[in-house]
Every structure is written in structure tokens, then in C-alpha cells.
C-alpha positions as CSV (number, residue, x, y, z in Angstrom):
1,M,-20.8,52.8,31.4
2,K,-23.0,50.8,32.0
3,N,-23.3,49.1,28.5
4,S,-20.1,47.9,28.5
5,Y,-21.3,46.4,31.8
6,L,-23.9,44.3,30.4
7,I,-22.0,43.5,27.5
8,I,-19.8,41.9,29.5
9,I,-22.1,40.4,32.1
10,S,-24.6,38.9,28.8
11,S,-20.9,37.4,27.6
12,L,-20.5,35.8,30.5
13,I,-24.0,34.3,30.8
14,T,-23.5,32.9,26.7
15,I,-20.0,31.6,27.4
16,I,-20.6,29.7,30.6
17,L,-24.3,28.4,29.1
18,V,-22.6,27.5,25.6
19,Y,-19.9,25.5,28.1
20,T,-22.4,24.5,30.5
21,I,-24.4,22.5,27.1
22,L,-21.6,21.3,26.0
23,F,-20.2,19.7,29.7
24,V,-23.9,18.2,29.7
25,Y,-23.5,16.8,26.3
26,T,-20.2,15.7,27.0
27,F,-21.0,13.6,29.7
28,I,-23.8,11.9,28.3
29,N,-21.4,10.5,25.2
30,F,-18.7,9.9,27.9
31,N,-17.9,6.6,27.1
32,N,-18.7,6.9,22.8
33,E,-15.0,9.5,23.2
34,F,-12.9,6.4,24.3
35,K,-14.0,3.5,21.8
36,Y,-11.1,3.2,20.4
37,T,-8.5,4.4,22.7
38,F,-5.8,2.5,24.9
39,K,-7.1,-0.1,27.0
40,S,-3.5,-0.6,29.4
41,L,-0.9,2.0,30.4
42,E,1.3,-0.5,29.9
43,N,0.4,-0.1,25.8
44,L,-0.1,3.3,25.8
45,N,3.3,4.1,26.9
46,F,4.8,1.0,24.7
47,H,3.0,2.3,21.2
48,E,4.4,6.0,22.3
49,K,8.0,5.0,23.0
50,Y,8.3,3.0,19.8
51,S,6.3,5.4,17.6
52,S,8.6,8.1,18.2
53,K,11.8,6.1,16.5
54,I,10.0,3.7,14.0
55,H,6.2,6.2,12.5
56,H,4.0,4.5,14.1
57,I,3.1,1.0,15.0
58,R,-0.1,-1.5,15.5
59,D,-3.4,-0.6,16.9
60,E,-4.2,-1.4,19.9
61,F,-8.2,-1.9,18.3
62,A,-6.9,-3.9,15.4
63,L,-4.5,-5.6,17.8
64,S,-7.3,-7.0,19.9
65,L,-9.8,-7.6,17.1
66,F,-7.9,-9.3,14.8
67,Y,-5.6,-10.7,17.0
68,K,-7.1,-11.8,19.9
69,K,-4.1,-10.1,22.3
70,T,-3.9,-7.9,24.7
71,R,0.3,-8.3,25.1
72,A,2.3,-5.0,24.6
73,E,5.2,-6.6,22.3
74,D,2.2,-7.5,19.7
75,L,1.8,-4.3,19.0
76,L,5.7,-4.4,17.5
77,F,6.2,-8.3,16.4
78,T,4.0,-11.5,17.5
79,P,6.2,-15.4,17.3
80,M,3.4,-17.5,14.9
81,N,4.6,-20.5,16.6
82,K,6.8,-21.7,19.4
83,L,10.4,-20.7,19.3
84,K,12.0,-22.6,21.7
85,D,14.4,-25.0,20.5
86,K,13.8,-23.7,17.7
87,K,16.9,-24.3,14.8
88,K,16.8,-21.0,12.5
89,I,14.4,-17.6,13.2
90,I,12.6,-16.3,10.4
91,L,11.5,-13.2,10.9
92,L,8.5,-11.8,8.1
93,Q,8.9,-7.7,7.2
94,G,6.2,-6.0,5.5
95,D,3.2,-3.9,5.1
96,S,-0.3,-5.4,5.8
97,W,-0.1,-7.8,3.2
98,M,2.7,-9.9,6.2
99,D,0.5,-8.3,8.9
100,F,-2.7,-10.4,7.8
101,T,-0.5,-13.4,8.0
102,Q,-1.2,-13.3,11.2
103,T,-3.7,-11.4,11.8
104,R,-6.9,-11.8,10.0
105,F,-5.9,-15.0,7.3
106,Y,-5.9,-18.3,9.6
107,I,-5.0,-21.2,6.3
108,S,-1.9,-18.6,6.3
109,Q,-1.4,-18.6,9.6
110,N,-1.8,-22.4,9.1
111,L,0.4,-22.6,6.4
112,V,3.7,-21.0,8.0
113,K,3.2,-23.3,11.9
114,E,2.7,-25.9,10.1
115,F,5.9,-25.8,7.8
116,G,7.6,-24.0,11.1
117,N,7.3,-27.1,13.1
118,E,7.8,-29.4,10.5
119,K,10.9,-27.4,9.8
120,N,12.3,-26.8,13.4
121,V,11.8,-23.4,12.9
122,G,10.1,-20.1,14.4
123,F,8.8,-17.2,12.5
124,I,8.2,-14.2,14.1
125,N,5.8,-12.0,12.3
126,A,6.3,-8.4,12.8
127,G,4.7,-6.4,9.4
128,T,2.6,-3.4,9.8
129,S,0.0,-1.6,7.7
130,S,1.7,0.2,5.2
131,Y,5.6,-0.5,6.8
132,S,8.1,0.2,4.1
133,P,12.0,-0.1,4.1
134,S,12.8,3.2,6.1
135,L,10.5,1.9,8.8
136,M,11.9,-2.2,8.8
137,N,15.0,-0.7,8.5
138,L,14.3,0.5,12.1
139,Q,12.4,-2.1,13.1
140,L,15.0,-4.4,12.6
141,D,17.4,-2.1,15.3
142,V,14.8,-1.7,17.6
143,L,14.4,-5.3,17.6
144,Q,17.7,-6.4,18.1
145,D,18.4,-4.4,20.6
146,D,15.2,-3.8,23.2
147,F,13.7,-8.0,22.5
148,D,16.8,-9.5,21.5
149,I,15.4,-10.9,18.0
150,F,18.7,-12.2,16.1
151,P,16.7,-13.6,13.0
152,D,18.5,-16.3,11.3
153,L,17.1,-15.8,7.5
154,V,14.4,-12.7,7.2
155,I,11.7,-12.1,4.5
156,A,10.5,-8.8,3.4
157,Y,7.6,-7.5,1.4
158,I,7.8,-4.7,-0.9
159,D,4.2,-3.9,-1.5
160,Q,3.5,-1.6,-4.7
161,T,2.5,1.5,-2.3
162,D,5.5,1.9,-0.2
163,I,7.6,4.3,-3.3
164,G,4.2,6.3,-1.9
165,D,4.6,5.9,1.5
166,E,8.3,6.7,1.5
167,N,8.0,9.6,-0.7
168,C,4.5,11.0,0.5
169,R,4.3,9.4,4.6
170,Y,8.1,9.0,5.4
171,K,10.2,11.3,3.6
172,N,10.3,14.4,5.4
173,N,9.8,13.0,9.0
174,K,13.4,10.8,8.6
175,I,15.9,12.0,11.6
176,Y,19.4,10.7,10.7
177,K,22.7,10.7,12.5
178,N,26.3,10.2,11.7
179,G,24.9,10.1,7.7
180,I,22.8,7.3,9.1
181,L,18.7,6.7,9.2
182,N,18.3,7.1,13.1
183,S,14.0,7.6,13.5
184,V,10.8,8.5,11.1
185,Q,8.8,10.5,13.8
186,P,5.5,10.3,13.7
187,E,3.6,14.1,13.8
188,A,2.0,15.3,16.4
189,Y,-1.5,17.4,15.9
190,L,-0.9,16.2,12.6
191,M,-4.0,18.8,11.1
192,H,-5.6,16.3,9.5
193,K,-7.6,13.0,10.8
194,N,-5.3,10.5,9.1
195,L,-4.6,6.2,9.8
196,Y,-1.3,6.8,11.4
197,N,-1.7,9.8,13.6
198,F,-2.2,8.9,16.9
199,S,-1.3,12.1,18.6
200,Q,-5.5,12.5,19.7
201,I,-5.8,9.0,21.1
202,Y,-3.0,9.5,23.0
203,G,-4.1,12.4,24.9
204,L,-7.7,10.3,25.7
205,S,-6.3,8.0,26.5
206,K,-3.8,9.4,29.1
207,I,-7.5,10.4,30.4
208,S,-9.1,7.6,30.1
209,L,-7.0,5.4,32.0
210,N,-6.4,8.0,35.0
211,N,-8.3,7.8,38.2
212,E,-9.9,11.1,38.1
213,S,-14.0,10.7,38.3
214,K,-15.9,11.0,35.7
215,I,-17.0,14.4,36.1
216,I,-13.7,15.3,36.6
217,K,-12.3,13.4,33.1
218,T,-15.1,15.5,31.3
219,F,-13.4,18.6,32.5
220,Q,-10.2,17.3,30.8
221,L,-11.6,16.2,27.6
222,I,-13.4,19.9,27.2
223,N,-10.5,21.7,27.7
224,F,-8.2,18.4,25.5
225,K,-10.2,18.8,22.8
226,F,-10.3,22.9,22.9
227,K,-6.2,22.4,22.7
228,Y,-5.8,20.1,20.0
229,A,-7.9,21.6,17.9
230,F,-6.2,25.2,18.7
231,M,-2.4,23.7,18.2
232,K,-3.7,21.4,15.1
233,S,-5.2,25.0,14.0
234,T,-2.0,27.3,14.3
235,I,0.8,24.4,13.2
236,R,-1.7,24.1,9.8
237,F,-1.8,28.4,9.6
238,Y,2.0,28.4,10.0
239,R,3.1,26.2,7.1
240,K,0.5,27.5,4.9
241,Y,0.5,31.4,5.0
242,I,4.0,31.9,7.7
243,S,6.9,29.0,7.0
244,Y,9.0,28.8,3.8
245,S,10.2,25.6,3.9
246,T,9.7,23.4,1.5
247,I,8.9,20.0,3.9
248,D,6.8,22.3,5.7
249,K,4.5,23.0,2.6
250,E,4.7,19.5,1.2
251,K,3.3,18.6,5.2
252,L,0.2,20.5,4.0
253,D,-0.5,17.6,1.3
254,K,-2.7,14.9,2.5
255,C,-1.2,11.1,2.5
256,Y,-4.7,8.6,0.9
257,W,-5.3,6.3,-1.5
258,S,-5.4,8.6,-4.4
259,T,-1.8,10.0,-4.0
260,I,-0.2,7.1,-3.0
261,G,-1.7,5.7,-6.1
262,K,-0.2,8.7,-8.3
263,Y,3.4,7.6,-7.9
264,L,2.4,4.4,-9.8
265,M,0.5,6.1,-12.6
266,E,2.5,8.8,-13.3
267,P,6.0,8.0,-11.7
268,S,8.8,10.8,-11.6
269,D,12.7,9.8,-11.7
270,E,12.8,11.8,-8.7
271,A,10.3,9.5,-6.6
272,I,11.6,6.1,-7.7
273,G,15.6,7.4,-7.4
274,Y,14.3,7.8,-3.6
275,F,12.7,4.6,-3.5
276,K,15.9,2.7,-4.5
277,N,17.9,4.8,-2.4
278,T,15.5,3.9,0.8
279,I,16.1,0.0,-0.3
280,I,19.7,0.0,-0.3
281,E,19.9,1.8,3.1
282,Y,17.7,-1.5,4.2
283,I,20.0,-3.7,2.4
284,E,23.1,-2.1,4.2
285,K,20.8,-2.8,7.4
286,V,20.9,-6.2,7.0
287,N,24.6,-6.7,5.6
288,K,25.6,-4.9,9.2
289,K,23.5,-7.8,11.2
290,K,25.7,-10.4,10.9
291,H,23.4,-13.1,12.3
292,I,21.0,-12.3,9.2
293,K,22.3,-14.9,7.1
294,K,19.9,-14.3,4.0
295,L,17.9,-11.7,2.8
296,I,15.0,-12.8,0.7
297,F,12.7,-9.9,-0.9
298,V,8.4,-10.4,-2.6
299,T,6.7,-8.7,-4.8
300,F,3.4,-9.0,-5.9
301,P,1.8,-6.9,-8.7
302,H,-1.7,-5.6,-8.0
303,K,-5.1,-6.4,-10.3
304,P,-4.6,-3.3,-12.4
305,H,-1.7,-4.3,-13.5
306,F,-3.0,-7.6,-15.3
307,F,-5.2,-5.1,-16.6
308,E,-4.7,-4.6,-21.1
309,H,-4.4,-0.9,-20.7
310,S,-3.1,-0.9,-16.8
311,P,-3.3,3.0,-15.6
312,Y,0.0,1.6,-13.6
313,K,3.4,3.1,-15.6
314,L,5.3,1.5,-12.8
315,N,5.8,-1.6,-10.7
316,I,7.9,-2.1,-8.4
317,S,9.2,-5.6,-8.7
318,N,10.5,-3.9,-12.0
319,V,12.4,-1.2,-8.9
320,V,13.4,-3.6,-6.3
321,D,15.1,-6.2,-9.3
322,D,17.4,-3.2,-10.6
323,V,18.3,-2.5,-7.3
324,I,19.4,-6.2,-6.3
325,K,21.5,-6.3,-9.1
326,N,24.3,-8.9,-8.8
327,K,23.7,-9.0,-5.2
328,K,24.1,-12.9,-5.6
329,N,23.5,-12.4,-1.5
330,I,19.5,-11.7,-2.0
331,I,16.9,-13.8,-3.6
332,H,13.3,-12.2,-5.3
333,I,10.2,-14.1,-4.9
334,N,9.7,-11.7,-8.2
335,F,5.2,-12.3,-8.4
336,S,4.7,-10.6,-11.2
337,K,6.9,-12.1,-13.3
338,I,5.2,-15.4,-11.9
339,L,2.1,-14.6,-13.1
340,L,1.6,-11.7,-15.4
341,N,4.0,-13.7,-17.9
342,D,1.5,-16.9,-17.1
343,K,-1.7,-16.7,-19.5
344,N,-3.5,-19.3,-18.1
345,F,-3.5,-17.9,-14.7
346,N,-6.7,-16.0,-14.3
347,Y,-6.9,-12.9,-11.9
348,Q,-9.7,-12.1,-12.1
349,N,-11.4,-13.9,-8.5
350,I,-8.3,-13.5,-6.8
351,W,-8.8,-9.5,-4.7
352,Q,-10.6,-7.7,-2.4
353,E,-12.7,-4.9,-2.8
354,D,-9.7,-3.0,-2.6
355,E,-8.0,-4.7,-5.9
356,A,-4.8,-4.7,-4.4
357,H,-5.4,-7.1,-1.6
358,L,-5.4,-10.9,-1.9
359,L,-8.6,-13.2,-0.7
360,P,-7.6,-15.1,2.8
361,A,-7.2,-18.3,0.5
362,M,-6.4,-16.8,-2.0
363,H,-3.1,-15.3,0.0
364,G,-2.7,-18.6,1.7
365,N,-2.4,-20.4,-1.5
366,I,-1.2,-18.4,-3.9
367,F,1.2,-15.9,-1.8
368,I,2.3,-18.4,1.6
369,K,2.8,-21.2,-0.7
370,K,5.6,-19.9,-3.1
371,I,7.1,-18.5,-0.3
372,L,7.2,-21.5,1.3
373,D,8.4,-23.0,-1.4
374,E,11.1,-21.0,-2.1
375,L,11.8,-20.8,2.1
376,S,12.4,-24.8,2.0
377,M,15.3,-24.3,-0.8
378,H,17.1,-22.3,1.7
379,L,17.0,-24.1,5.0
380,H,20.0,-25.7,5.9
């Protein structure tokens, strides 16, 4: 009996000692815990609200760093020039290729502004990292319903990696109502750290933004970390060892580049067919928006597409061409046809290190310039 009491007392002392050490360490490193959290409750609530509809929106840390903006709406879209009294509104959608036009590549941004002022059109940039047709589909509804954005023309960039995003990242998180895509849900308590898993950042931000003392916040921070780790472990254990759901098993896969890239290197008919359906769904959504008079798709090869022995067996530009065949109201700026067939084009020195994005000057002088040249022919 005496030994039992000693074991209990010893265990309690150990727990208290460990918690005290953890508390002191957390208290000292308190500010480091909140480096990437939201800086305002308005932005936090905005981000959480629309990510629950469209899987994710722009990251506030990147918004502040590259946009130099803190407005909540910029997490979803940003006007690139003055919109008031403009004859037409043009909406840019897509992934980081479009996002960079606003965030980092000033040459591109200036080209768009000058063009807009000259042609009396307003540009709205809604480009967001890893946005593919399903998320652009939902984004159109949000921009219309919540922000009264009714573009006359939409320029939609379809990236080579979109087939991987759609099949790996979004397919298992889609919610349909009456056969219509209603949302692509984010995954709370994702079992691995992921670029688009904001559930931990939301929890940390709520602690950072409350009005409690630093001591109280330290207790809250420790408790949150324990709870979050428990939830992650529980979900992972359930999916791996208990659930018989195919979707749960697929969610164990990590959608890193090695997985995304396989859809280009080892494309299956099933994956291509599914991706085509997401583009068709997007086109159907655009067609329902009577204010949209024209849709322009843009595709661009990645550097490996230029290699003589390319590891890529699929070019998304061809997939888009196949989908829009005989659709006269849709234009496709197919840079693969333009550049891959140009033997005088020097592709070697136009890429960033990732071989998937252009250097800033090239982004403006090749990508954006061609889009604006094409656009000028369709503004009446």
C-alpha cells in the first residue's frame, strides 16, 4: 500500500515537473509560436469563413509580405487598377501564375495597369496558389454573391499541376448539393503539416488575439498543442487501422510535389477523365453567369516539357484543347503550341529554379504580354 502511494506521488511530481519545464520553455519562446498567425480578428474570421467554402484562400503572411496589404478582401481578390467607371471588368483566375502577377512580379502588374487604363477596363486578380478548376468554380460564386463582382470577361489559367491538385488534393473533399458543386472542404487536424492546412494556425491565432495575460495564454497554448496532437493522432489511427473507407485511405497520402508530378509522368485515363470533368464543370458554371461574355483559358508548359527526353507524358494544354473542342465561345491561349513548335525560342534562361514558374521579367514579357495582346482583340 505504501509503495502504491509512493508511485502515485512520484508520478504526480514528475508530471508537475515536466509541465513546469514545458511552461517555462513555452513562456520564454512565446512570440515565436505566433510568427505566422493572423494579426487581426477580422482577417482570421474572413479566412476561416471562405476557406470552409473554397478549401483555402490566400495566406495572410504572404499577403502582407508580397502585396503589402492587410485588407481582409485581399485574402480572396485584389483590384489591379481603379475599377470605378470602367467600361468592362476582367477577372483573372488561376494559381500562383496569376497570383504572382499581383504579388511579386511588378513588370506584369505595371503592364496590366497600363493596359487597363488605356482600354478603359478594370482588372481584378483572384489568383491563388494551387487554385484549379474546382476552386475557381466556387470562387466565381463567392465573388458574385458576397462582393457583387460581375466580370464581363474571365481569364482562367490552367496549370500543368492542376490535374494533380484535383485528383490528390480536392477530389475527396468535395461537397455536392443537388448535383452541383457546393464546396471543397479544408481538412481540419490534417495528420501531416501541409501548406493548406490552416486548422493549427486558426487555433494559435485565436489564442494570440484574445485579451488574456501572457501567463494565461501560455497555459492555453500548451493545452491547445496537446489537444491538436491528440486529434491528429486519433484521425490518422482511425483512417489507417479502423476505417474501411477508400476515401479515408486515400487521405493518408501526402500531396507533395512527388505525388502531384506523377500525374504528368504516369497519367492514367481515370485521372485525365476526372480532370476533364472538373474543367467541364467550371465551363458550365461560367456559362450560367450571363454577365460573363467571354472565357479565355491560358496554359503554359513547364521546363521539362521542352526536354528532348521529357519525363512528362502528359501536357495539360492538350487536355484543355480536347475539352473545349467545338466550343466557339471559348478561347485558348496555348503557349505549348506557340513555344514548343518555335525552334528559335530559347527556353533555357526563362525559368525560376523550380522549373515550373517563369522569372519575373519573362512572366511579364512573355506570359502577360501575350495575354494582353490577345485580350485587345476581344474588347469591343
